Backbone as CSV, one residue per row, in Angstrom:
resi,resn,N_x,N_y,N_z,CA_x,CA_y,CA_z,C_x,C_y,C_z
1,MET,0.850,-1.180,0.000,0.000,0.000,0.000,0.893,1.239,0.000
2,PRO,0.747,2.102,-0.983,1.594,3.306,-1.042,1.185,4.323,0.019
3,LEU,2.157,5.085,0.457,1.891,6.125,1.450,1.276,7.367,0.819
4,VAL,1.580,7.614,-0.454,0.982,8.732,-1.185,0.392,8.185,-2.476
5,ASN,-0.656,8.831,-2.970,-1.310,8.374,-4.186,-0.617,8.867,-5.438
6,SER,0.088,9.976,-5.332,0.718,10.568,-6.505,2.007,11.263,-6.086
7,ILE,2.976,11.222,-6.961,4.245,11.896,-6.677,4.038,13.402,-6.555
8,SER,3.016,13.934,-7.198,2.767,15.378,-7.123,2.376,15.822,-5.714
9,GLN,2.026,14.886,-4.830,1.696,15.236,-3.446,2.944,15.541,-2.624
10,LEU,4.112,15.141,-3.101,5.356,15.409,-2.383,5.681,16.885,-2.572
11,ASN,5.492,17.675,-1.527,5.497,19.126,-1.680,6.651,19.841,-0.996
12,GLU,7.530,19.119,-0.301,8.566,19.805,0.471,9.874,19.014,0.415
13,PRO,10.966,19.672,0.019,12.249,18.969,0.067,12.771,18.929,1.503
14,ILE,13.268,17.779,1.917,13.870,17.650,3.237,15.280,17.092,3.075
15,THR,16.182,17.515,3.936,17.579,17.108,3.869,17.984,16.511,5.202
16,LEU,18.613,15.345,5.160,19.143,14.713,6.357,20.555,15.231,6.565
17,VAL,20.791,15.875,7.712,22.095,16.470,7.996,22.604,15.980,9.343
18,SER,23.908,16.108,9.538,24.514,15.865,10.842,25.535,16.963,11.087
19,TYR,25.836,17.190,12.339,26.820,18.198,12.723,27.972,17.487,13.418
20,THR,29.188,17.732,12.940,30.367,17.045,13.455,31.477,18.050,13.723
21,MET,32.565,17.543,14.269,33.772,18.355,14.437,34.500,18.408,13.100
22,GLY,35.186,19.503,12.842,35.929,19.629,11.602,37.048,20.637,11.737
23,ASN,37.770,20.841,10.662,38.866,21.808,10.630,38.573,22.867,9.576
24,VAL,38.767,24.116,9.943,38.664,25.234,9.012,39.980,25.988,9.089
25,ASN,40.722,25.983,8.001,42.045,26.620,7.941,42.968,26.106,9.049
26,GLY,42.886,24.799,9.340,43.749,24.193,10.346,43.297,24.379,11.775
27,VAL,42.171,25.040,11.985,41.651,25.285,13.334,40.465,24.348,13.569
28,PRO,40.485,23.550,14.653,39.345,22.671,14.931,38.105,23.490,15.315
29,VAL,37.001,23.177,14.685,35.732,23.854,14.970,34.652,22.795,15.167
30,SER,33.609,23.166,15.897,32.480,22.262,16.083,31.326,22.711,15.200
31,ASN,30.335,21.874,15.104,29.116,22.153,14.350,29.368,22.389,12.868
32,VAL,30.177,21.536,12.257,30.335,21.572,10.811,29.186,20.763,10.224
33,ARG,28.393,21.391,9.369,27.209,20.751,8.802,27.599,19.831,7.649
34,LYS,27.124,18.577,7.705,27.362,17.618,6.636,26.008,17.119,6.141
35,GLU,25.702,17.379,4.859,24.448,16.917,4.274,24.633,15.498,3.757
36,HIS,23.699,14.602,4.133,23.791,13.209,3.703,22.983,12.965,2.437
37,PHE,21.732,13.378,2.416,20.937,13.286,1.193,19.712,14.180,1.314
38,THR,19.106,14.474,0.166,17.892,15.286,0.091,16.830,14.483,-0.645
39,THR,15.602,14.565,-0.166,14.495,13.875,-0.809,13.242,14.740,-0.685
40,TRP,12.194,14.346,-1.357,10.921,15.059,-1.287,9.986,14.326,-0.341
41,ALA,9.165,15.083,0.380,8.247,14.493,1.353,6.904,15.205,1.308
42,LEU,5.891,14.515,1.762,4.568,15.103,1.919,4.497,15.678,3.326
43,VAL,4.488,16.997,3.434,4.450,17.677,4.724,3.056,18.252,4.904
44,LEU,2.359,17.745,5.906,1.009,18.215,6.181,1.075,19.431,7.085
45,SER,0.224,20.400,6.835,0.178,21.582,7.690,-1.187,21.635,8.375
46,GLN,-1.182,22.148,9.589,-2.405,22.261,10.361,-2.369,23.597,11.093
47,TYR,-3.477,24.317,11.048,-3.537,25.609,11.708,-3.575,25.426,13.222
48,LEU,-3.006,26.387,13.940,-2.944,26.312,15.394,-4.338,26.221,16.007
49,SER,-5.302,26.911,15.439,-6.664,26.858,15.982,-7.240,25.447,15.880
50,GLU,-6.900,24.711,14.809,-7.366,23.335,14.672,-6.722,22.438,15.727
51,VAL,-5.449,22.652,15.999,-4.748,21.860,17.014,-5.352,22.130,18.381
52,LYS,-5.580,23.400,18.699,-6.166,23.749,19.997,-7.555,23.142,20.146
53,ALA,-8.342,23.152,19.078,-9.688,22.600,19.140,-9.652,21.096,19.383
54,SER,-8.762,20.382,18.716,-8.703,18.925,18.895,-8.161,18.565,20.273
55,VAL,-7.202,19.310,20.794,-6.670,19.048,22.133,-7.734,19.349,23.173
56,GLY,-8.460,20.431,23.001,-9.524,20.771,23.939,-10.595,19.703,23.987
57,THR,-10.950,19.150,22.841,-11.952,18.087,22.788,-11.447,16.843,23.504
58,LYS,-10.189,16.492,23.310,-9.628,15.305,23.964,-9.592,15.485,25.477
59,LEU,-9.254,16.681,25.946,-9.196,16.928,27.386,-10.586,16.892,28.010
60,GLU,-11.592,17.375,27.291,-12.949,17.359,27.819,-13.475,15.930,27.932
61,ASP,-13.052,15.052,27.023,-13.526,13.668,27.043,-12.919,12.863,28.187
62,THR,-11.771,13.285,28.729,-11.120,12.519,29.798,-11.706,12.828,31.171
63,GLY,-12.429,13.911,31.320,-12.910,14.333,32.631,-14.179,13.744,32.986
């Protein structure tokens, strides 16, 4: 079963990165960014008001 129905749904490029120690002009530095790969992903967006409404409903059901 595919996770998306169409490749056109992949709307956001994402990059897997790591931060390591490295050397710049012979000086050791931290937080050197190393990109491993980039791919496209389906990123869903939700408005804050929708999140608050769903959380409020869940909290009311527990009481």
